[in-house]
C-alpha positions as CSV (number, residue, x, y, z in Angstrom):
1,M,20.6,15.6,11.1
2,S,24.0,14.8,9.8
3,S,23.7,16.1,6.4
4,S,24.2,19.3,5.0
5,S,23.4,20.6,1.6
6,P,24.0,24.0,-0.6
7,R,20.3,23.8,-1.8
8,S,17.4,25.7,-0.1
9,P,15.3,23.6,2.0
10,Q,11.6,23.1,0.1
11,I,9.0,24.3,1.7
12,P,5.9,22.0,2.0
13,V,2.3,22.9,0.8
14,V,-0.5,21.5,2.4
15,V,-4.0,21.5,0.8
16,L,-6.7,21.9,3.9
17,A,-9.8,20.7,2.4
18,G,-13.7,19.8,3.5
19,F,-17.4,20.8,2.8
20,L,-19.0,23.7,4.6
21,G,-19.2,23.5,8.2
22,S,-16.5,21.1,8.7
23,G,-14.0,23.1,10.8
24,K,-11.3,23.9,8.4
25,T,-11.3,27.3,9.2
26,T,-11.1,26.4,12.9
27,L,-8.4,24.0,12.3
28,L,-6.2,26.7,10.4
29,N,-6.7,29.2,13.2
30,H,-5.6,26.2,15.5
31,L,-2.6,25.7,13.5
32,L,-1.6,29.4,13.5
33,L,-1.9,29.5,17.4
34,H,0.3,26.3,17.8
35,R,2.5,26.8,15.1
36,A,5.6,25.5,17.0
37,G,7.7,28.5,16.0
38,N,6.9,28.2,12.0
39,R,6.2,31.0,10.0
40,I,3.1,30.2,8.0
41,G,1.9,31.4,4.5
42,V,-1.7,31.1,4.3
43,I,-3.7,30.9,0.8
44,V,-7.5,31.5,1.1
45,N,-9.0,29.8,-2.0
46,D,-12.4,31.4,-0.9
47,F,-13.8,35.1,0.1
48,G,-14.2,34.2,3.8
49,A,-12.6,35.3,7.0
50,I,-9.5,34.0,9.1
51,E,-10.3,34.8,12.4
52,I,-7.9,34.6,15.4
53,D,-10.2,35.4,18.7
54,A,-10.4,39.0,18.7
55,M,-8.2,39.5,15.6
56,S,-9.9,39.0,12.1
57,V,-8.5,39.1,8.7
58,S,-10.7,39.7,6.1
59,G,-8.9,38.9,2.3
60,Q,-9.8,40.5,-0.8
61,V,-8.5,38.4,-4.2
62,G,-5.1,39.9,-4.7
63,S,-4.4,41.1,-1.1
64,T,-1.6,39.4,1.5
65,V,-2.1,40.4,4.9
66,S,0.4,39.9,7.7
67,L,-1.0,37.7,10.4
68,G,1.6,38.4,13.0
69,G,4.8,36.2,13.8
70,G,6.2,36.3,10.2
71,C,3.0,34.8,9.1
72,L,1.1,35.8,5.7
73,C,-2.5,35.4,4.4
74,C,-3.6,35.6,0.9
75,A,-7.0,35.5,-0.6
76,V,-6.7,34.2,-4.4
77,D,-8.4,32.6,-7.2
78,A,-7.4,29.0,-7.9
79,S,-5.8,30.6,-11.7
80,E,-3.8,32.8,-9.4
81,L,-1.9,30.0,-7.3
82,D,1.3,29.6,-9.0
83,T,1.6,33.5,-8.9
84,Y,0.9,33.5,-5.0
85,L,3.4,30.3,-4.5
86,E,5.9,32.3,-6.1
87,T,5.6,35.2,-4.1
88,L,5.3,33.6,-0.7
89,T,8.3,30.8,-1.6
90,R,10.8,33.8,-2.0
91,P,13.7,33.9,0.3
92,S,12.3,37.4,1.6
93,A,9.4,36.1,2.9
94,R,11.2,33.2,5.1
95,L,8.4,30.9,5.4
96,D,8.6,27.6,6.4
97,V,5.3,25.9,5.3
98,I,2.3,27.4,3.1
99,V,-1.3,26.2,3.7
100,I,-3.9,26.2,1.1
101,E,-7.5,26.4,2.7
102,A,-9.6,25.4,-0.4
103,S,-13.1,26.9,-0.9
104,G,-15.8,24.4,0.7
105,L,-16.8,23.5,-2.8
106,A,-13.5,23.2,-4.3
107,E,-12.2,20.2,-5.9
108,P,-9.0,19.5,-3.9
109,Q,-7.7,17.0,-6.3
110,E,-7.0,20.0,-9.1
111,L,-5.5,21.7,-6.4
112,V,-3.0,18.9,-5.5
113,R,-2.0,18.3,-9.2
114,M,-1.3,22.3,-9.6
115,I,0.9,21.9,-6.6
116,L,2.6,18.6,-8.2
117,A,2.7,20.2,-11.7
118,S,4.3,23.4,-10.4
119,D,8.0,24.2,-11.8
120,N,8.5,26.2,-8.5
121,P,11.9,24.7,-7.5
122,R,11.1,25.9,-3.8
123,I,8.0,23.5,-3.0
124,V,7.1,20.0,-2.2
125,Y,3.9,18.6,-1.7
126,G,3.1,18.5,1.8
127,G,-0.6,16.6,1.8
128,L,-4.1,16.8,1.4
129,V,-5.9,17.3,4.6
130,E,-9.7,16.5,4.6
131,V,-11.6,17.4,7.4
132,V,-14.8,15.7,8.1
133,D,-17.7,16.6,10.7
134,A,-18.5,13.7,12.3
135,A,-21.8,14.8,13.8
136,E,-23.0,15.8,10.1
137,F,-21.4,13.3,7.9
138,E,-24.5,11.1,6.9
139,A,-26.2,14.6,5.7
140,T,-23.1,15.6,4.3
141,R,-22.6,12.7,2.1
142,E,-26.4,13.2,0.8
143,R,-26.1,16.8,0.0
144,H,-22.4,16.2,-1.8
145,P,-21.8,12.5,-2.9
146,E,-18.7,13.3,-4.1
147,I,-17.1,13.6,-0.3
148,G,-16.1,9.8,-1.1
149,R,-14.1,11.1,-4.3
150,H,-12.5,13.5,-2.0
151,L,-11.9,11.0,0.8
152,A,-10.2,8.4,-1.4
153,V,-7.4,11.0,-2.3
154,A,-6.8,12.7,0.7
155,D,-3.4,11.7,3.0
156,L,-4.6,12.6,6.2
157,V,-8.1,12.6,7.4
158,V,-9.1,14.3,10.3
159,L,-12.5,13.3,11.8
160,N,-13.7,16.7,13.8
161,K,-16.7,17.3,16.1
162,T,-16.2,13.9,17.4
163,D,-17.3,14.8,21.0
164,R,-20.7,15.4,19.0
165,A,-20.7,12.0,17.3
166,G,-20.1,9.3,19.6
167,D,-17.8,6.0,19.5
168,E,-20.5,3.8,17.2
169,E,-20.9,7.0,14.5
170,C,-17.3,7.4,14.4
171,A,-16.8,3.8,13.9
172,R,-19.0,4.1,10.8
173,I,-17.7,7.0,9.4
174,R,-14.0,5.1,9.5
175,K,-15.6,1.9,7.8
176,A,-16.9,4.3,5.0
177,V,-13.4,5.9,4.8
178,A,-12.1,2.4,4.1
179,E,-14.8,1.8,1.6
180,T,-13.3,4.7,-0.7
181,G,-10.5,2.7,-1.0
182,S,-8.6,5.2,1.2
183,T,-5.4,4.3,3.1
184,A,-5.2,7.7,4.9
185,A,-4.4,8.1,8.2
186,I,-7.7,9.1,10.5
187,V,-7.1,11.3,13.4
188,P,-10.0,12.5,16.0
189,A,-10.3,15.7,17.1
190,T,-12.5,18.4,18.4
191,Y,-12.4,22.1,17.6
192,G,-9.9,21.2,15.0
193,R,-7.0,20.6,17.2
194,I,-4.9,18.5,16.4
195,D,-0.7,18.4,16.7
196,P,1.1,20.5,14.4
197,E,3.7,18.1,14.3
198,L,1.0,15.9,12.0
199,L,2.0,18.5,9.3
200,F,5.0,20.3,9.6
201,D,7.9,20.1,11.9
202,P,9.1,22.6,14.7
203,A,11.0,25.3,13.4
204,L,14.9,25.5,14.4
205,R,15.7,29.4,14.4
206,P,19.0,31.0,15.5
207,D,19.4,31.3,19.3
208,S,20.1,35.0,18.1
209,E,17.0,35.5,16.4
210,E,14.8,34.3,19.4
211,K,16.2,36.1,22.0
212,A,15.7,39.2,20.0
213,R,12.5,38.7,18.9
214,Q,9.1,40.4,20.5
215,L,6.2,38.3,21.9
216,T,3.6,37.2,19.1
217,F,0.1,37.2,19.3
218,E,0.9,33.2,19.6
219,D,3.1,33.7,22.6
220,L,0.5,35.9,24.5
221,Y,-2.4,33.5,23.3
222,L,-0.6,30.0,24.9
223,E,0.3,32.0,28.3
224,E,-3.0,33.2,29.0
225,R,-4.9,29.9,27.8
226,A,-2.0,28.1,29.9
227,A,-3.4,30.4,32.9
228,Q,-7.0,29.7,32.4
229,D,-6.7,26.0,32.0
230,G,-4.4,25.5,35.1
231,H,-2.8,22.4,32.8
232,G,-1.7,22.2,29.5
233,H,-4.2,19.5,28.0
234,D,-3.5,21.1,24.9
235,G,0.0,19.4,25.0
236,H,-1.4,15.9,24.9
237,L,-2.8,16.3,21.4
238,H,-0.1,13.8,20.4
239,T,-2.1,11.1,21.8
240,A,-4.2,10.9,18.4
241,Y,-1.1,9.9,16.4
242,E,2.0,7.4,16.9
243,S,5.4,8.4,16.0
244,V,8.5,5.8,15.4
245,D,12.1,7.0,15.0
246,F,14.9,4.4,13.5
247,D,18.6,5.2,13.4
248,S,21.0,2.9,12.0
249,D,24.8,3.1,11.4
250,V,24.2,0.5,8.9
251,P,23.6,1.3,5.2
252,M,20.3,0.6,4.1
253,D,19.4,-1.7,1.0
254,P,18.0,0.3,-1.6
255,R,15.8,-2.5,-2.8
256,R,14.6,-3.5,0.3
257,L,14.0,0.1,1.5
258,M,12.1,0.5,-2.0
259,E,9.7,-2.7,-1.1
260,F,9.0,-1.1,2.6
261,L,8.4,2.3,1.0
262,D,6.3,1.2,-2.0
263,S,4.3,-1.1,0.5
264,R,3.7,1.1,3.5
265,P,0.9,0.4,5.8
266,E,-2.7,2.1,6.4
267,G,-2.2,4.8,8.5
268,L,1.3,5.8,7.9
269,Y,1.1,9.8,7.0
270,R,4.6,10.9,6.8
271,I,8.0,9.6,6.6
272,K,10.9,12.1,7.1
273,G,15.0,12.2,7.3
274,Y,17.9,10.9,5.6
275,V,19.1,7.3,4.4
276,D,22.5,6.1,4.0
277,F,22.9,3.9,1.1
278,G,26.4,3.0,1.6
279,A,27.7,1.7,-1.4
280,G,24.8,2.5,-3.6
281,D,25.8,6.2,-3.5
282,P,28.6,6.6,-1.1
283,G,29.1,10.3,-1.8
284,N,25.4,11.4,-1.0
285,A,22.7,11.4,1.7
286,Y,19.3,11.1,0.7
287,G,16.8,13.2,1.9
288,V,13.4,11.3,2.3
289,H,9.9,13.3,2.1
290,A,6.6,10.7,2.0
291,V,3.4,12.1,2.7
292,G,0.5,9.9,2.0
293,R,1.3,8.1,-1.5
294,F,3.7,11.0,-2.5
295,L,7.7,10.2,-2.3
296,R,10.5,12.3,-3.1
297,F,14.2,11.3,-2.6
298,T,17.0,14.4,-2.6
299,P,20.7,13.9,-2.8
300,Q,22.9,15.8,-0.4
301,P,26.6,15.9,0.4
302,W,27.3,14.0,3.4
303,T,28.9,16.6,6.1
304,R,32.7,16.2,5.8
305,G,34.3,14.7,8.7
306,G,30.4,13.8,10.0
307,P,28.9,10.5,10.4
308,K,27.2,8.8,7.7
309,R,23.6,7.2,9.2
310,T,20.2,6.6,8.5
311,Q,17.8,8.6,10.8
312,L,14.0,8.2,9.9
313,V,10.7,9.4,11.8
314,L,7.8,7.6,11.0
315,I,4.0,9.5,11.8
316,G,0.6,7.9,11.5
317,S,-2.6,7.1,13.2
318,G,-3.2,3.4,14.0
319,I,0.3,2.2,13.2
320,D,2.3,-0.7,14.7
321,A,5.6,0.8,15.7
322,P,7.4,-2.2,16.7
323,A,6.5,-4.0,13.3
324,L,7.4,-0.9,11.3
325,R,10.6,-0.7,13.2
326,K,11.4,-4.5,13.0
327,E,10.5,-4.0,8.7
328,L,13.2,-1.2,8.3
329,E,15.6,-3.2,10.6
330,G,15.5,-5.8,7.7
331,C,16.3,-3.2,5.1
332,R,19.7,-3.0,6.4
333,V,22.5,-4.1,4.5
334,T,23.7,-7.9,5.3
335,G,27.3,-8.4,4.4
336,E,29.1,-5.4,3.2
337,P,30.6,-6.1,-0.5
338,A,34.5,-5.9,-1.0
339,A,35.5,-2.3,-1.8
340,E,36.4,-2.9,-5.1
341,T,33.1,-4.0,-6.1
342,R,31.2,-1.4,-4.6
343,Q,30.3,0.8,-7.5
344,D,29.8,-2.1,-9.9
345,A,26.5,-2.5,-12.2
346,A,24.5,-4.5,-9.5
347,H,24.9,-1.3,-7.0
348,E,23.9,0.9,-9.9
349,R,20.7,-1.0,-11.0
350,A,19.8,-1.4,-7.2
351,M,19.4,2.3,-6.9
352,W,16.9,2.9,-10.0
353,G,14.3,2.4,-7.9
354,V,15.2,5.4,-5.3
355,L,16.4,7.4,-8.6
356,R,12.6,7.3,-9.8
357,Y,11.9,9.5,-7.1
358,V,14.5,12.1,-7.2
359,R,13.1,14.9,-9.1
360,Q,15.0,16.4,-12.2
361,P,14.4,19.6,-13.8
362,G,11.5,19.5,-16.0
363,D,9.7,16.7,-14.1
364,D,5.9,16.8,-14.0
365,D,4.7,14.9,-10.8
366,A,1.0,14.7,-11.5
């Protein structure tokens, strides 16, 4: 991207939820083994264990355990969440993403509210991921009718164990999810294997650090897996979702872009990148972070002497990539106003919709 900023990047906090047996821990293990170079902080809102093959970590409340490769694990009570978020977001921890594995009986919406209401400036909401056991969906719904409420507020639904359910059952579950009013992306999975890019971006590390670092458990595990498989079928996890890139050297019209964002289609899970609003704010690039229904803009000064352009990536499941790209093209400014009128009241009003999503000190997103 073309922008730079004195701000430290905010760390996304992802809530991983699902009822007992859905495969949350299996999915978390998968993310830790395929973390794309990221350092992950794990907060376990339960008294269970995270197991990575032969490597087992059992947490007691109040403990922090290294998982290797810079990843950390904490087992906490919900009332201690803010304290541990404060600890894990210290610059010395150097984490890229934090994943909260909710107890199988937890109310995920309460954890989401705590994150949104947090006054920790170093975090940003990274989405609520609800893991569903496709083979036991009806039985789970009978035992836990509140699953409908959980699905309705999820940003991403991972339909796990699809190999045991069959196409007809998976179609029925998708219909049941839609009937809750959910607009979440639904991604099929077996053994919790989803592409980590759905949740977080590949980490960019200085070359010197990468050359000097020792092999991690992840490196060794993946080498062994590749040797056993003979073909990297795990590398094709991206087939479960679609990605749309959009790049424009023409500024975006703030009103049109907000209309697009406010009506973003079902299945569109993440939007990330930078926006050039041109006359709306010639001094700043606007970093955009959207996950599910959550949206945040972060103004950042352009790099001195660098190009000013909009660069966005949209990620989802079942989305119409050409249609999305065409809609974004329709959000571009048509006919640049004269220089002397660029900062008039009309342009300021056009930015109001954007500025509603710029967090100010003391804001409460809940």
